[in-house]
C-alpha positions as CSV (number, residue, x, y, z in Angstrom):
1,M,0.0,0.0,0.0
2,L,2.8,2.4,0.9
3,S,4.8,3.8,-2.0
4,L,7.3,5.0,0.5
5,S,8.4,1.4,0.9
6,R,9.4,1.3,-2.7
7,R,11.3,4.6,-2.8
8,K,15.1,4.9,-2.7
9,P,16.4,7.0,0.2
10,P,17.5,10.5,-0.8
11,Q,21.2,10.8,-1.7
12,R,21.9,13.1,1.3
13,Q,20.8,10.3,3.6
14,L,23.0,7.5,2.2
15,G,25.9,8.3,4.5
16,A,23.7,8.3,7.5
17,L,22.1,5.0,6.5
18,N,25.5,3.4,6.0
19,S,26.6,4.4,9.5
20,L,23.2,3.3,10.9
21,T,23.6,-0.2,9.5
22,D,27.0,-0.5,11.1
23,L,25.4,-0.3,14.6
24,P,25.3,-3.4,16.9
25,D,22.2,-5.5,16.7
26,D,20.7,-4.4,20.0
27,I,21.1,-0.7,19.2
28,L,19.6,-1.2,15.7
29,I,16.6,-2.9,17.2
30,L,16.1,0.1,19.5
31,V,16.3,2.4,16.5
32,A,13.8,0.3,14.6
33,A,11.4,0.4,17.5
34,Q,11.4,4.2,17.4
35,C,10.3,4.3,13.8
36,R,6.9,5.0,12.4
37,I,5.4,2.4,10.0
38,D,6.6,3.9,6.7
39,E,10.0,4.7,8.3
40,L,10.4,1.0,9.4
41,F,9.5,-0.2,5.9
42,S,12.1,2.1,4.4
43,L,14.7,1.1,7.0
44,R,14.1,-2.6,6.3
45,L,15.1,-2.0,2.7
46,T,18.5,-0.5,3.4
47,C,20.4,-3.8,3.4
48,A,20.1,-7.5,3.9
49,R,21.4,-7.4,7.5
50,T,18.8,-4.8,8.6
51,R,16.0,-6.6,6.9
52,D,16.9,-10.0,8.5
53,L,17.3,-8.4,11.9
54,I,13.9,-6.6,11.7
55,D,12.2,-9.7,10.5
56,E,13.7,-11.8,13.3
57,Y,12.6,-9.3,16.1
58,I,9.4,-7.9,14.4
59,T,7.1,-9.2,17.2
60,T,9.2,-7.1,19.7
61,I,9.6,-4.1,17.4
62,A,6.1,-3.9,15.9
63,P,4.1,-2.8,19.0
64,Y,6.4,0.1,19.6
65,V,6.2,1.1,15.9
66,A,2.4,1.0,16.1
67,R,2.3,3.2,19.1
68,C,4.8,5.7,17.6
69,T,2.8,5.9,14.4
70,F,-0.7,6.2,16.1
71,L,0.3,7.9,19.3
72,L,-3.3,8.9,20.4
73,S,-5.2,6.0,18.9
74,D,-6.0,3.9,21.9
75,L,-9.0,2.2,20.4
76,L,-7.2,1.4,17.1
77,L,-4.4,-0.4,19.0
78,S,-6.6,-1.9,21.7
79,K,-7.0,-5.3,20.0
80,Y,-3.2,-5.8,20.1
81,V,-2.9,-5.1,23.9
82,D,-2.6,-8.1,26.2
83,T,-3.2,-10.5,23.4
84,V,-1.5,-13.8,22.6
85,T,-1.6,-13.0,18.9
86,P,1.9,-11.9,17.8
87,F,2.2,-8.4,16.3
88,T,3.7,-8.9,12.8
89,F,4.3,-6.9,9.6
90,R,0.8,-8.0,8.5
91,S,-0.6,-6.4,11.7
92,L,1.3,-3.2,11.0
93,K,0.0,-3.0,7.4
94,A,-3.5,-3.8,8.5
95,L,-3.5,-0.7,10.8
96,I,-3.2,1.6,7.7
97,P,-6.6,1.0,6.2
98,E,-8.1,0.8,9.7
99,H,-6.7,4.3,10.5
100,L,-7.9,5.7,7.2
101,A,-11.4,4.2,8.0
102,S,-11.3,6.0,11.4
103,V,-10.5,9.3,9.7
104,L,-13.3,9.0,7.1
105,V,-15.9,8.0,9.7
106,D,-14.8,10.7,12.2
107,R,-14.1,13.6,9.9
108,H,-17.3,13.1,7.8
109,R,-18.9,15.5,10.4
110,L,-17.0,18.3,8.6
111,A,-18.6,17.5,5.3
112,D,-22.1,18.3,6.7
113,K,-21.4,21.5,8.6
114,G,-24.9,22.0,9.6
115,L,-25.4,18.5,11.0
116,Q,-22.2,17.8,12.8
117,S,-24.0,16.2,15.7
118,R,-25.3,13.5,13.4
119,Y,-23.0,12.7,10.5
120,G,-19.8,11.3,12.0
121,I,-18.5,9.1,14.8
122,P,-15.4,10.0,16.8
123,A,-12.4,7.6,16.2
124,E,-12.2,6.8,19.9
125,D,-15.9,5.8,20.3
126,P,-16.4,2.0,20.1
127,F,-19.9,2.6,18.8
128,G,-18.4,3.1,15.4
129,N,-16.5,-0.2,15.2
130,E,-18.9,-1.8,12.8
131,I,-18.9,0.9,10.2
132,R,-15.1,1.4,10.6
133,T,-14.5,-2.3,10.0
134,R,-16.6,-2.1,6.8
135,V,-14.9,1.1,5.6
136,A,-11.4,-0.5,6.3
137,S,-12.5,-3.4,4.1
138,G,-13.4,-0.9,1.3
139,W,-9.9,0.7,1.6
140,R,-8.3,-2.7,1.2
141,I,-10.3,-3.3,-2.0
142,L,-9.2,0.1,-3.3
143,C,-5.6,-0.9,-2.6
144,D,-6.2,-4.2,-4.5
145,I,-7.6,-2.5,-7.6
146,S,-4.9,0.2,-7.6
147,N,-2.3,-2.5,-7.4
148,I,-3.7,-4.0,-10.6
149,S,-2.9,-0.7,-12.4
150,R,0.7,-0.7,-10.9
151,Q,1.3,-4.3,-12.0
152,E,0.1,-3.7,-15.6
153,Y,2.1,-0.5,-16.0
154,G,5.1,-2.3,-14.5
155,T,5.0,-4.8,-17.4
156,L,4.5,-2.2,-20.1
157,G,6.8,-3.0,-23.0
158,K,8.1,-6.2,-21.4
159,G,7.6,-9.4,-23.3
160,T,5.0,-8.0,-25.7
161,R,4.9,-9.1,-29.4
162,M,4.1,-6.7,-32.2
163,S,2.4,-7.4,-35.5
164,P,4.0,-5.9,-38.7
165,G,1.3,-3.3,-38.6
166,D,2.2,-2.4,-35.0
167,F,5.9,-2.2,-35.9
168,A,5.2,0.1,-38.8
169,T,3.0,2.3,-36.6
170,K,5.8,2.4,-33.9
171,M,8.4,3.4,-36.5
172,F,6.5,6.1,-38.3
173,R,3.9,7.3,-35.7
174,P,5.6,6.9,-32.4
175,A,3.3,9.3,-30.5
176,H,0.2,7.4,-31.8
177,F,1.7,4.1,-31.0
178,K,2.5,5.2,-27.4
179,L,-1.1,6.4,-27.0
180,E,-2.6,3.2,-28.3
181,A,-0.2,1.1,-26.1
182,L,-1.3,3.1,-23.0
183,K,-5.0,2.7,-24.0
184,H,-4.4,-1.0,-24.4
185,V,-2.9,-1.2,-20.9
186,E,-5.9,0.7,-19.5
187,D,-8.3,-1.7,-21.2
188,T,-6.4,-4.6,-19.6
189,V,-6.5,-3.0,-16.2
190,L,-10.3,-2.5,-16.5
191,Q,-10.8,-6.1,-17.5
192,K,-8.8,-7.4,-14.5
193,R,-10.7,-5.0,-12.2
194,L,-14.0,-6.3,-13.5
195,E,-12.9,-9.8,-13.0
196,Y,-11.8,-8.9,-9.5
197,F,-15.2,-7.6,-8.6
198,T,-16.9,-10.6,-10.2
199,R,-15.1,-12.8,-7.8
200,L,-15.9,-10.6,-4.8
201,E,-18.8,-11.3,-2.5
202,H,-21.6,-8.8,-2.7
203,K,-21.1,-7.7,0.9
204,Y,-17.5,-6.7,0.2
205,A,-18.6,-4.7,-2.9
206,Q,-21.0,-3.0,-0.6
207,D,-18.1,-2.2,1.8
208,Y,-16.2,-0.6,-1.1
209,K,-19.3,1.4,-2.1
210,L,-19.8,2.5,1.5
211,M,-16.1,3.6,1.7
212,F,-16.2,5.5,-1.6
213,T,-19.4,7.3,-0.7
214,L,-17.7,8.7,2.4
215,L,-14.5,9.3,0.5
216,S,-16.3,11.5,-2.1
217,S,-17.4,13.9,0.7
218,A,-13.7,14.8,1.3
219,F,-13.6,16.6,-2.1
220,S,-15.0,20.1,-1.6
221,T,-16.0,22.9,-4.0
222,S,-17.6,24.8,-1.1
223,I,-18.9,28.4,-1.6
224,S,-16.1,29.4,0.8
225,N,-13.5,28.1,-1.6
226,V,-12.9,31.4,-3.6
227,G,-9.7,33.2,-4.5
228,D,-6.5,32.3,-6.3
229,E,-5.3,30.0,-3.5
230,H,-8.1,27.6,-4.5
231,L,-7.3,25.9,-7.8
232,P,-10.1,25.1,-10.2
233,W,-11.6,21.6,-10.8
234,V,-10.0,20.9,-14.2
235,F,-10.9,17.2,-14.7
236,D,-14.1,17.6,-16.7
237,S,-16.4,20.3,-18.1
238,S,-18.5,20.6,-14.9
239,N,-15.8,22.7,-13.1
240,G,-16.7,20.7,-10.0
241,F,-20.4,21.4,-10.0
242,N,-21.9,18.2,-8.4
243,G,-18.3,17.0,-8.2
244,Q,-18.9,14.6,-5.3
245,R,-21.7,12.9,-7.2
246,E,-19.7,12.8,-10.4
247,L,-16.8,11.2,-8.5
248,R,-19.0,8.5,-7.1
249,K,-20.4,7.8,-10.5
250,G,-16.9,7.7,-12.2
251,K,-18.0,10.5,-14.5
252,T,-14.8,12.5,-13.9
253,W,-11.2,11.8,-14.6
254,L,-10.5,12.2,-10.9
255,S,-12.3,8.9,-10.3
256,W,-9.8,7.2,-12.6
257,Y,-6.9,8.9,-10.8
258,L,-8.1,7.6,-7.3
259,L,-8.4,4.1,-8.7
260,A,-4.9,4.2,-10.1
261,E,-3.2,5.8,-7.0
262,G,-5.1,4.0,-4.3
263,P,-5.0,4.7,-0.5
264,D,-1.5,6.0,-0.5
265,L,-2.6,9.6,-1.5
266,F,-4.8,9.8,1.6
267,W,-2.2,8.1,3.9
268,Q,0.2,10.9,2.9
269,Q,-2.1,13.9,3.3
270,W,-4.0,12.6,6.4
271,H,-1.1,11.1,8.3
272,S,2.5,10.9,7.0
273,L,3.2,14.4,5.9
274,P,3.5,17.4,8.4
275,H,-0.1,18.5,9.0
276,D,0.7,22.2,9.4
277,L,2.3,22.7,5.9
278,P,0.2,24.2,3.1
279,T,1.7,21.7,0.7
280,T,0.2,18.9,2.9
281,R,-3.2,20.4,2.9
282,N,-3.2,20.5,-0.9
283,Y,-1.2,17.3,-1.5
284,I,-3.9,15.3,-3.2
285,R,-5.3,18.2,-5.1
286,D,-1.9,19.3,-6.5
287,N,-0.8,15.8,-7.4
288,A,-4.1,15.1,-9.2
289,I,-4.0,18.4,-11.2
290,E,-0.4,17.8,-12.2
291,A,-1.1,14.3,-13.3
292,F,-4.1,15.4,-15.3
293,K,-2.2,18.2,-17.1
294,N,0.5,15.7,-18.0
295,T,-2.0,13.3,-19.5
296,P,-2.9,13.6,-23.2
297,Q,-6.6,14.5,-23.7
298,K,-7.4,11.5,-25.8
299,L,-6.0,9.2,-23.1
300,S,-7.7,11.1,-20.2
301,D,-11.0,10.8,-22.1
302,H,-10.5,7.1,-22.5
303,Q,-9.6,6.7,-18.8
304,R,-12.8,8.6,-17.8
305,I,-14.9,6.2,-19.8
306,L,-13.2,3.2,-18.2
307,A,-13.7,4.7,-14.7
308,S,-17.4,5.1,-15.3
309,T,-17.6,1.6,-16.7
310,L,-16.0,0.2,-13.5
311,Q,-18.2,2.2,-11.2
312,E,-21.4,1.0,-13.0
313,A,-20.2,-2.6,-12.6
314,V,-19.5,-2.0,-8.9
315,D,-23.0,-0.5,-8.4
316,E,-24.5,-3.6,-10.0
317,H,-22.4,-6.0,-8.0
318,A,-23.1,-4.1,-4.8
319,L,-26.9,-4.6,-5.5
320,L,-27.3,-0.9,-5.2
321,K,-30.8,-0.9,-6.7
322,S,-32.2,-3.6,-4.4
323,E,-30.0,-3.2,-1.3
324,F,-29.0,0.5,-1.3
325,E,-29.2,0.8,2.5
326,K,-26.2,-1.6,2.9
327,S,-24.0,0.9,1.0
328,D,-25.4,3.9,2.8
329,P,-23.5,5.3,5.8
330,I,-26.4,7.5,7.0
331,R,-28.1,4.7,9.0
332,Y,-24.9,4.3,11.1
333,F,-24.8,8.0,11.8
334,A,-28.5,8.2,12.7
335,K,-28.1,5.4,15.2
336,Y,-25.0,7.2,16.7
337,A,-27.0,10.4,17.1
338,E,-29.4,8.6,19.4
339,H,-26.5,6.9,21.2
340,R,-24.7,10.3,21.7
341,L,-27.9,11.9,23.1
342,A,-28.4,8.9,25.5
343,R,-24.9,9.3,26.8
344,A,-25.4,13.0,27.4
345,D,-28.7,12.4,29.2
346,A,-26.9,9.9,31.4
347,G,-24.3,12.4,32.3
348,L,-21.5,10.6,30.5
349,P,-18.7,12.6,28.8
350,P,-18.4,12.5,25.0
351,A,-15.8,10.4,23.3
352,R,-12.3,11.7,23.2
353,E,-11.4,13.7,20.1
354,I,-8.0,12.9,18.5
355,L,-8.3,13.8,14.8
356,H,-9.0,17.5,14.8
357,H,-5.6,18.3,13.3
358,I,-6.0,16.2,10.1
359,P,-6.2,18.2,6.8
360,F,-9.3,16.2,5.7
361,F,-10.6,18.2,2.8
362,I,-9.3,18.2,-0.8
363,N,-10.4,21.7,-1.7
364,F,-11.1,23.1,-5.2
365,R,-12.4,26.5,-6.3
366,C,-16.1,26.9,-6.1
367,P,-17.6,26.9,-9.6
368,E,-18.3,30.5,-10.9
369,E,-22.0,29.7,-11.6
370,V,-22.4,28.7,-8.0
371,V,-20.7,31.8,-6.7
372,Q,-23.0,34.0,-8.9
373,R,-26.1,32.2,-7.8
374,H,-25.0,32.6,-4.1
375,E,-24.4,36.3,-4.6
376,A,-27.8,36.7,-6.3
377,L,-29.6,35.0,-3.4
378,A,-27.7,37.1,-0.9
379,E,-28.7,40.2,-2.7
380,E,-32.4,39.1,-2.8
381,R,-32.3,38.5,0.9
382,E,-30.8,41.9,1.6
383,I,-33.6,43.5,-0.5
384,S,-36.2,41.5,1.3
385,R,-34.9,42.5,4.7
386,A,-34.8,46.2,3.6
387,M,-38.4,46.1,2.4
388,Q,-39.5,44.6,5.7
389,T,-38.0,47.5,7.6
390,W,-39.6,50.2,5.5
391,P,-42.3,52.2,7.3
392,R,-45.8,51.4,6.2
């Protein structure tokens, strides 16, 4: 899931890494235990000795790494406390989609500003365990289908045979050949993703749909998003009007981008990168816009069609028409509203809040037509109030 685990360390760190790997085993184990998850994965790749040492002592190292990574998340780590089940690499990796699920379910309150008491469940409240488990399942599915794209692009040009016509096209129209080759890869990716969902049980397709519904709420073109600091929604002709709905339907190129990149985008913005930096707050937005601008229009149009095709297949496999409520998060939040009020009536304190610092939203500029409509309505209200105050 983590692209960090596949990145080479920066050149300026190589000397430090060389000296680090020369440390005695007991000291190196202590160093590993002070790492966060992605740092541990990177450290493990530095050399064979470090990898073997971490693997040998992972059950000792992993609990410390988990706590260092999720310092305030007591509920997330509670199932690994006082348990006979050993804490392994698999356990550490499982915490990533579980944490992302906690963020989505908790911060969804911000997406419905007028109904914060209803839409969202704090990450430290056990009442949300059921929906968080399902949303984490959806994150794992997104990881699987994004890995399909990575695998296919990793084999691009390797071991492929060309017909004489293909060879002539490559020789005399290289740009066209490259475009057709990329479209062929995308078609293959779509086919494998469709096969993946065909094999998936309906309940897991519903988990994915539930997760993606919540995920779409993080993409904002709010009326407050005005000014040059908010970049426009460039992925289709809608300019972000009904952007969340278009994202869920796969009608925008941004849907394809999320399918290709997977959960790592959100792990970076919501957890790994420093939360107080402007570049972190706009990490997903800026990377998506840059990728779109570097994609030929004919290819992006093709990718948009494929994203829509996949989302339609997902909706069908999730039985959206007959079992919509199983993919709808609102029922969980409605039940929590009753639970929260019951706790308050009983004099019990609210659940502890731990995710207020997370840069949850992916903000784009509000469409101009929405701004104009808002200004017109505001002007009408001012006129109405003025008329009510005139003497009769």
